[in-house]
BALOBA-1460 file (C-alpha; in Angstrom, 3 decimals):
// residues 263
<rec num="1" residu="m" x="-35.441" y="11.982" z="-10.148"/>
<rec num="2" residu="l" x="-33.418" y="14.074" z="-7.877"/>
<rec num="3" residu="v" x="-30.417" y="12.127" z="-6.330"/>
<rec num="4" residu="h" x="-28.091" y="14.014" z="-3.547"/>
<rec num="5" residu="v" x="-24.583" y="12.221" z="-3.099"/>
<rec num="6" residu="v" x="-23.174" y="13.570" z="-0.110"/>
<rec num="7" residu="a" x="-19.382" y="11.940" z="-0.042"/>
<rec num="8" residu="d" x="-15.831" y="12.818" z="1.024"/>
<rec num="9" residu="y" x="-14.314" y="12.494" z="-2.679"/>
<rec num="10" residu="g" x="-13.310" y="15.923" z="-2.859"/>
<rec num="11" residu="t" x="-14.651" y="18.555" z="-4.819"/>
<rec num="12" residu="g" x="-14.702" y="17.833" z="-8.413"/>
<rec num="13" residu="d" x="-13.104" y="14.735" z="-7.940"/>
<rec num="14" residu="l" x="-13.239" y="11.934" z="-10.598"/>
<rec num="15" residu="a" x="-15.148" y="9.433" z="-8.343"/>
<rec num="16" residu="f" x="-18.214" y="11.866" z="-8.067"/>
<rec num="17" residu="a" x="-18.509" y="11.429" z="-11.997"/>
<rec num="18" residu="e" x="-18.250" y="7.974" z="-11.864"/>
<rec num="19" residu="v" x="-20.433" y="7.469" z="-9.333"/>
<rec num="20" residu="a" x="-22.795" y="9.838" z="-11.182"/>
<rec num="21" residu="q" x="-22.585" y="7.806" z="-14.386"/>
<rec num="22" residu="a" x="-23.299" y="4.439" z="-12.480"/>
<rec num="23" residu="l" x="-26.507" y="5.825" z="-10.825"/>
<rec num="24" residu="v" x="-27.626" y="7.437" z="-14.166"/>
<rec num="25" residu="r" x="-26.909" y="3.902" z="-15.575"/>
<rec num="26" residu="h" x="-29.697" y="2.389" z="-13.407"/>
<rec num="27" residu="l" x="-31.900" y="5.470" z="-13.019"/>
<rec num="28" residu="p" x="-31.481" y="7.254" z="-16.690"/>
<rec num="29" residu="d" x="-33.929" y="10.045" z="-15.497"/>
<rec num="30" residu="a" x="-31.955" y="10.839" z="-12.450"/>
<rec num="31" residu="m" x="-30.250" y="14.389" z="-11.663"/>
<rec num="32" residu="v" x="-27.305" y="13.890" z="-9.812"/>
<rec num="33" residu="v" x="-26.292" y="16.671" z="-7.453"/>
<rec num="34" residu="p" x="-22.895" y="16.048" z="-5.747"/>
<rec num="35" residu="t" x="-22.507" y="17.766" z="-2.166"/>
<rec num="36" residu="p" x="-18.556" y="17.327" z="-0.823"/>
<rec num="37" residu="v" x="-17.377" y="16.854" z="2.889"/>
<rec num="38" residu="g" x="-14.122" y="16.798" z="4.112"/>
<rec num="39" residu="p" x="-12.152" y="13.386" z="4.305"/>
<rec num="40" residu="f" x="-14.028" y="10.581" z="6.564"/>
<rec num="41" residu="d" x="-16.304" y="13.477" z="7.945"/>
<rec num="42" residu="t" x="-18.981" y="11.516" z="9.288"/>
<rec num="43" residu="v" x="-20.496" y="14.319" z="11.470"/>
<rec num="44" residu="g" x="-20.557" y="16.683" z="8.201"/>
<rec num="45" residu="a" x="-22.092" y="14.038" z="6.223"/>
<rec num="46" residu="g" x="-24.877" y="13.289" z="8.646"/>
<rec num="47" residu="f" x="-25.710" y="17.201" z="8.991"/>
<rec num="48" residu="c" x="-25.896" y="17.436" z="5.267"/>
<rec num="49" residu="v" x="-28.251" y="14.134" z="4.753"/>
<rec num="50" residu="a" x="-30.215" y="15.495" z="7.442"/>
<rec num="51" residu="q" x="-30.570" y="18.967" z="5.626"/>
<rec num="52" residu="l" x="-31.175" y="17.542" z="2.207"/>
<rec num="53" residu="a" x="-34.026" y="14.810" z="3.211"/>
<rec num="54" residu="l" x="-35.924" y="16.387" z="5.829"/>
<rec num="55" residu="t" x="-36.648" y="19.770" z="4.314"/>
<rec num="56" residu="e" x="-39.019" y="20.554" z="1.628"/>
<rec num="57" residu="g" x="-38.379" y="19.006" z="-1.828"/>
<rec num="58" residu="p" x="-39.545" y="16.312" z="-4.281"/>
<rec num="59" residu="s" x="-40.981" y="13.526" z="-2.381"/>
<rec num="60" residu="d" x="-39.289" y="10.938" z="-4.797"/>
<rec num="61" residu="r" x="-35.765" y="12.152" z="-4.185"/>
<rec num="62" residu="i" x="-32.801" y="10.244" z="-3.138"/>
<rec num="63" residu="v" x="-30.214" y="11.021" z="-0.430"/>
<rec num="64" residu="f" x="-27.192" y="9.030" z="-0.909"/>
<rec num="65" residu="h" x="-24.047" y="9.346" z="1.248"/>
<rec num="66" residu="n" x="-20.663" y="7.604" z="0.984"/>
<rec num="67" residu="v" x="-18.639" y="8.568" z="3.898"/>
<rec num="68" residu="a" x="-17.172" y="5.155" z="4.803"/>
<rec num="69" residu="p" x="-13.950" y="5.138" z="6.712"/>
<rec num="70" residu="r" x="-14.363" y="1.715" z="7.630"/>
<rec num="71" residu="a" x="-13.510" y="2.315" z="11.150"/>
<rec num="72" residu="d" x="-15.917" y="0.087" z="12.557"/>
<rec num="73" residu="d" x="-13.028" y="-2.763" z="12.714"/>
<rec num="74" residu="d" x="-9.369" y="-1.999" z="13.134"/>
<rec num="75" residu="d" x="-8.424" y="-5.390" z="11.992"/>
<rec num="76" residu="p" x="-7.532" y="-6.061" z="8.220"/>
<rec num="77" residu="r" x="-10.551" y="-5.775" z="6.057"/>
<rec num="78" residu="a" x="-10.805" y="-8.602" z="3.628"/>
<rec num="79" residu="a" x="-11.846" y="-7.889" z="-0.120"/>
<rec num="80" residu="n" x="-12.034" y="-4.171" z="0.921"/>
<rec num="81" residu="e" x="-15.067" y="-4.955" z="3.376"/>
<rec num="82" residu="g" x="-16.562" y="-1.845" z="4.400"/>
<rec num="83" residu="e" x="-19.761" y="-0.839" z="6.936"/>
<rec num="84" residu="a" x="-23.328" y="-1.972" z="6.306"/>
<rec num="85" residu="l" x="-25.415" y="-0.428" z="3.779"/>
<rec num="86" residu="v" x="-28.506" y="1.154" z="5.409"/>
<rec num="87" residu="a" x="-31.950" y="2.720" z="4.144"/>
<rec num="88" residu="g" x="-35.173" y="4.604" z="5.225"/>
<rec num="89" residu="r" x="-37.572" y="6.864" z="4.498"/>
<rec num="90" residu="a" x="-37.785" y="10.456" z="5.555"/>
<rec num="91" residu="p" x="-41.227" y="11.877" z="6.503"/>
<rec num="92" residu="t" x="-40.766" y="13.990" z="3.197"/>
<rec num="93" residu="g" x="-40.730" y="10.656" z="1.358"/>
<rec num="94" residu="a" x="-37.057" y="10.797" z="0.708"/>
<rec num="95" residu="l" x="-35.124" y="7.613" z="0.666"/>
<rec num="96" residu="i" x="-31.953" y="7.941" z="2.832"/>
<rec num="97" residu="v" x="-29.307" y="5.303" z="1.969"/>
<rec num="98" residu="g" x="-25.649" y="4.882" z="2.554"/>
<rec num="99" residu="p" x="-22.940" y="2.876" z="4.874"/>
<rec num="100" residu="n" x="-23.971" y="3.065" z="8.621"/>
<rec num="101" residu="a" x="-20.573" y="4.787" z="9.362"/>
<rec num="102" residu="g" x="-19.954" y="7.227" z="12.191"/>
<rec num="103" residu="w" x="-22.543" y="9.779" z="12.553"/>
<rec num="104" residu="c" x="-23.725" y="9.608" z="9.216"/>
<rec num="105" residu="f" x="-27.421" y="8.476" z="10.235"/>
<rec num="106" residu="s" x="-27.334" y="10.322" z="13.743"/>
<rec num="107" residu="f" x="-29.594" y="13.214" z="12.715"/>
<rec num="108" residu="v" x="-32.152" y="11.386" z="10.816"/>
<rec num="109" residu="r" x="-32.302" y="8.520" z="13.144"/>
<rec num="110" residu="d" x="-35.272" y="9.609" z="15.220"/>
<rec num="111" residu="e" x="-37.131" y="10.836" z="11.808"/>
<rec num="112" residu="v" x="-36.962" y="7.872" z="9.419"/>
<rec num="113" residu="d" x="-39.039" y="4.962" z="9.385"/>
<rec num="114" residu="d" x="-37.835" y="1.625" z="9.422"/>
<rec num="115" residu="l" x="-34.134" y="2.006" z="9.169"/>
<rec num="116" residu="r" x="-32.902" y="-1.464" z="7.901"/>
<rec num="117" residu="e" x="-29.685" y="-2.605" z="6.566"/>
<rec num="118" residu="v" x="-29.706" y="-3.463" z="2.877"/>
<rec num="119" residu="e" x="-28.497" y="-6.871" z="2.073"/>
<rec num="120" residu="v" x="-25.586" y="-6.367" z="-0.553"/>
<rec num="121" residu="p" x="-22.087" y="-7.628" z="-0.516"/>
<rec num="122" residu="a" x="-20.334" y="-6.022" z="2.142"/>
<rec num="123" residu="a" x="-17.062" y="-6.786" z="0.357"/>
<rec num="124" residu="g" x="-15.686" y="-7.042" z="-3.353"/>
<rec num="125" residu="s" x="-14.769" y="-3.417" z="-4.251"/>
<rec num="126" residu="q" x="-12.837" y="-0.908" z="-2.991"/>
<rec num="127" residu="f" x="-15.198" y="1.709" z="-4.626"/>
<rec num="128" residu="r" x="-18.451" y="0.002" z="-3.485"/>
<rec num="129" residu="s" x="-20.473" y="3.324" z="-4.220"/>
<rec num="130" residu="r" x="-19.556" y="3.057" z="-7.746"/>
<rec num="131" residu="d" x="-19.652" y="-0.964" z="-8.326"/>
<rec num="132" residu="i" x="-22.287" y="-2.113" z="-5.594"/>
<rec num="133" residu="f" x="-24.502" y="0.619" z="-4.495"/>
<rec num="134" residu="p" x="-26.042" y="1.937" z="-7.418"/>
<rec num="135" residu="e" x="-27.821" y="-0.701" z="-8.602"/>
<rec num="136" residu="a" x="-29.077" y="-1.334" z="-5.040"/>
<rec num="137" residu="i" x="-30.066" y="2.172" z="-4.838"/>
<rec num="138" residu="a" x="-32.238" y="1.991" z="-8.072"/>
<rec num="139" residu="r" x="-34.118" y="-1.417" z="-6.680"/>
<rec num="140" residu="l" x="-35.218" y="0.865" z="-3.660"/>
<rec num="141" residu="a" x="-36.084" y="3.685" z="-5.892"/>
<rec num="142" residu="l" x="-38.403" y="1.580" z="-8.077"/>
<rec num="143" residu="d" x="-39.759" y="-0.448" z="-5.274"/>
<rec num="144" residu="d" x="-37.899" y="-3.450" z="-7.148"/>
<rec num="145" residu="r" x="-36.405" y="-3.908" z="-3.439"/>
<rec num="146" residu="p" x="-33.292" y="-5.941" z="-2.634"/>
<rec num="147" residu="p" x="-33.608" y="-8.187" z="0.439"/>
<rec num="148" residu="l" x="-33.744" y="-5.887" z="3.676"/>
<rec num="149" residu="g" x="-32.771" y="-7.008" z="6.807"/>
<rec num="150" residu="d" x="-34.424" y="-6.236" z="10.261"/>
<rec num="151" residu="v" x="-35.095" y="-2.701" z="11.553"/>
<rec num="152" residu="l" x="-31.773" y="-1.597" z="13.306"/>
<rec num="153" residu="d" x="-31.251" y="-1.699" z="17.047"/>
<rec num="154" residu="a" x="-31.363" y="1.855" z="18.620"/>
<rec num="155" residu="g" x="-27.588" y="1.421" z="19.606"/>
<rec num="156" residu="a" x="-26.973" y="0.920" z="15.975"/>
<rec num="157" residu="v" x="-26.446" y="4.780" z="15.340"/>
<rec num="158" residu="p" x="-25.026" y="7.189" z="17.816"/>
<rec num="159" residu="d" x="-26.917" y="10.073" z="19.330"/>
<rec num="160" residu="p" x="-26.061" y="13.146" z="17.542"/>
<rec num="161" residu="p" x="-22.876" y="15.147" z="18.397"/>
<rec num="162" residu="g" x="-23.846" y="18.049" z="20.990"/>
<rec num="163" residu="r" x="-22.492" y="21.600" z="21.330"/>
<rec num="164" residu="a" x="-19.802" y="21.058" z="18.386"/>
<rec num="165" residu="v" x="-18.998" y="22.014" z="15.064"/>
<rec num="166" residu="l" x="-21.397" y="20.094" z="12.328"/>
<rec num="167" residu="y" x="-20.578" y="21.681" z="9.343"/>
<rec num="168" residu="v" x="-18.609" y="24.627" z="7.675"/>
<rec num="169" residu="d" x="-20.164" y="26.186" z="4.392"/>
<rec num="170" residu="g" x="-18.353" y="27.306" z="1.351"/>
<rec num="171" residu="y" x="-18.532" y="31.217" z="3.053"/>
<rec num="172" residu="g" x="-16.504" y="30.109" z="6.242"/>
<rec num="173" residu="n" x="-19.666" y="30.028" z="8.339"/>
<rec num="174" residu="v" x="-19.418" y="27.463" z="11.224"/>
<rec num="175" residu="k" x="-22.835" y="25.624" z="11.866"/>
<rec num="176" residu="t" x="-22.769" y="24.208" z="15.441"/>
<rec num="177" residu="g" x="-24.968" y="22.143" z="17.436"/>
<rec num="178" residu="w" x="-26.144" y="24.754" z="19.778"/>
<rec num="179" residu="g" x="-30.114" y="24.955" z="19.513"/>
<rec num="180" residu="e" x="-30.797" y="28.035" z="21.667"/>
<rec num="181" residu="a" x="-29.054" y="31.066" z="22.540"/>
<rec num="182" residu="p" x="-26.406" y="30.539" z="25.364"/>
<rec num="183" residu="v" x="-27.152" y="34.145" z="26.769"/>
<rec num="184" residu="e" x="-29.847" y="37.019" z="25.726"/>
<rec num="185" residu="s" x="-29.282" y="38.377" z="22.334"/>
<rec num="186" residu="g" x="-26.890" y="41.299" z="21.985"/>
<rec num="187" residu="t" x="-24.464" y="40.007" z="24.650"/>
<rec num="188" residu="r" x="-20.870" y="39.453" z="23.987"/>
<rec num="189" residu="v" x="-19.376" y="35.987" z="24.601"/>
<rec num="190" residu="q" x="-16.101" y="34.349" z="24.190"/>
<rec num="191" residu="v" x="-15.954" y="31.397" z="21.706"/>
<rec num="192" residu="e" x="-13.417" y="28.385" z="21.916"/>
<rec num="193" residu="i" x="-13.212" y="25.944" z="19.345"/>
<rec num="194" residu="g" x="-10.351" y="23.364" z="19.337"/>
<rec num="195" residu="g" x="-7.803" y="25.707" z="21.400"/>
<rec num="196" residu="a" x="-8.989" y="28.848" z="19.208"/>
<rec num="197" residu="t" x="-10.712" y="31.610" z="20.812"/>
<rec num="198" residu="a" x="-12.412" y="34.420" z="19.408"/>
<rec num="199" residu="g" x="-15.125" y="37.335" z="20.859"/>
<rec num="200" residu="a" x="-18.680" y="36.911" z="19.221"/>
<rec num="201" residu="v" x="-22.308" y="38.760" z="20.015"/>
<rec num="202" residu="v" x="-24.939" y="36.691" z="20.283"/>
<rec num="203" residu="s" x="-27.775" y="38.141" z="18.221"/>
<rec num="204" residu="d" x="-31.180" y="36.903" z="16.675"/>
<rec num="205" residu="g" x="-29.624" y="37.698" z="13.009"/>
<rec num="206" residu="t" x="-26.445" y="36.427" z="11.694"/>
<rec num="207" residu="f" x="-25.953" y="39.979" z="9.936"/>
<rec num="208" residu="e" x="-26.763" y="42.070" z="13.155"/>
<rec num="209" residu="v" x="-23.226" y="42.860" z="13.688"/>
<rec num="210" residu="p" x="-21.179" y="45.474" z="12.016"/>
<rec num="211" residu="e" x="-18.307" y="44.384" z="9.195"/>
<rec num="212" residu="g" x="-15.300" y="42.486" z="10.648"/>
<rec num="213" residu="e" x="-17.510" y="41.248" z="13.835"/>
<rec num="214" residu="l" x="-18.218" y="37.524" z="14.532"/>
<rec num="215" residu="s" x="-21.887" y="36.748" z="15.373"/>
<rec num="216" residu="f" x="-23.762" y="33.692" z="16.988"/>
<rec num="217" residu="a" x="-26.878" y="33.798" z="15.558"/>
<rec num="218" residu="p" x="-29.619" y="31.097" z="14.120"/>
<rec num="219" residu="g" x="-28.514" y="30.003" z="10.832"/>
<rec num="220" residu="s" x="-30.130" y="28.874" z="7.548"/>
<rec num="221" residu="a" x="-30.225" y="25.417" z="8.466"/>
<rec num="222" residu="g" x="-32.656" y="23.032" z="10.236"/>
<rec num="223" residu="w" x="-35.951" y="20.971" z="9.514"/>
<rec num="224" residu="p" x="-39.441" y="19.817" z="11.099"/>
<rec num="225" residu="l" x="-39.355" y="17.196" z="13.781"/>
<rec num="226" residu="r" x="-41.521" y="14.339" z="13.661"/>
<rec num="227" residu="a" x="-42.663" y="14.675" z="17.132"/>
<rec num="228" residu="g" x="-43.616" y="18.542" z="16.464"/>
<rec num="229" residu="g" x="-41.516" y="21.982" z="16.304"/>
<rec num="230" residu="e" x="-38.444" y="22.380" z="14.492"/>
<rec num="231" residu="r" x="-34.483" y="21.740" z="14.788"/>
<rec num="232" residu="r" x="-32.544" y="25.162" z="14.302"/>
<rec num="233" residu="f" x="-28.847" y="25.355" z="14.608"/>
<rec num="234" residu="y" x="-27.196" y="28.405" z="15.606"/>
<rec num="235" residu="e" x="-23.761" y="29.321" z="13.494"/>
<rec num="236" residu="l" x="-20.672" y="31.652" z="13.723"/>
<rec num="237" residu="l" x="-20.611" y="33.787" z="10.915"/>
<rec num="238" residu="l" x="-17.546" y="36.765" z="10.178"/>
<rec num="239" residu="r" x="-19.428" y="39.450" z="8.180"/>
<rec num="240" residu="g" x="-16.893" y="40.394" z="5.710"/>
<rec num="241" residu="g" x="-15.120" y="37.453" z="6.404"/>
<rec num="242" residu="s" x="-14.433" y="33.720" z="7.607"/>
<rec num="243" residu="a" x="-15.564" y="32.516" z="10.894"/>
<rec num="244" residu="a" x="-13.498" y="29.392" z="9.909"/>
<rec num="245" residu="e" x="-10.515" y="30.893" z="9.274"/>
<rec num="246" residu="r" x="-10.583" y="33.073" z="12.544"/>
<rec num="247" residu="l" x="-11.156" y="29.875" z="14.387"/>
<rec num="248" residu="g" x="-8.468" y="27.866" z="13.054"/>
<rec num="249" residu="h" x="-10.612" y="25.968" z="10.320"/>
<rec num="250" residu="p" x="-12.039" y="23.726" z="12.985"/>
<rec num="251" residu="a" x="-13.143" y="20.151" z="11.994"/>
<rec num="252" residu="p" x="-16.520" y="18.953" z="12.459"/>
<rec num="253" residu="g" x="-17.215" y="16.938" z="15.902"/>
<rec num="254" residu="t" x="-14.749" y="19.737" z="17.688"/>
<rec num="255" residu="p" x="-16.716" y="21.143" z="20.770"/>
<rec num="256" residu="v" x="-17.805" y="24.411" z="20.730"/>
<rec num="257" residu="e" x="-17.674" y="26.468" z="24.092"/>
<rec num="258" residu="v" x="-19.411" y="29.732" z="24.823"/>
<rec num="259" residu="s" x="-18.829" y="31.684" z="27.844"/>
<rec num="260" residu="t" x="-19.703" y="35.356" z="28.764"/>
<rec num="261" residu="s" x="-16.861" y="37.795" z="28.199"/>
<rec num="262" residu="d" x="-16.063" y="41.651" z="28.722"/>
<rec num="263" residu="a" x="-13.913" y="41.533" z="25.954"/>
């Protein structure tokens, strides 16, 4: 069984190993694949969850995220209480589970059947993804279900961010919430992200620009929609370099503005 773990522990952090160990304890046949995002990055986590759960893959896979900044309440948290654990089943058959924090479920909210709270302790450990969640995930996966709450209200999960940075990959490609070209292919535009600006060329393919040029084109990410059609994302790619570096390493959630330019 394939188990994706999307978390903000840090690349190669001991926490990934501890969570993998706990998951395999309850699911001995699990193959655990870690996917790191930045600290408290619920936008990037939500994007990764959707990309892993809504695309083709084994129908029995699990996509578990643990990005839980405990930002739903500013008051002191007794016994390390955190956001509620939530689970749902994607049309692909993938089980999606994790704390309902920020935008972690925003990209799958309208694609998942019966998104519900899982009745597990909300407190009792600073490291819930190791000490509390693995057993509940195993029970869900094996249909030995822990108690489930009601279907979440529509307002319990926010809309996905709009035209913003969603994820930055290891090459420095900046995946954005733009779903279509702002102007026709071949047009030069000015991109502004968080105060940083750069010229780019809108194109139909990310490599349809010369070396050293920034392109704004449909990227590799996207997934089919339950209502029909497909969700695609435009990304900024610097051929031969890092778009993220050129644009000041923008954080997910930062608005992406595109305007025509003669530069």
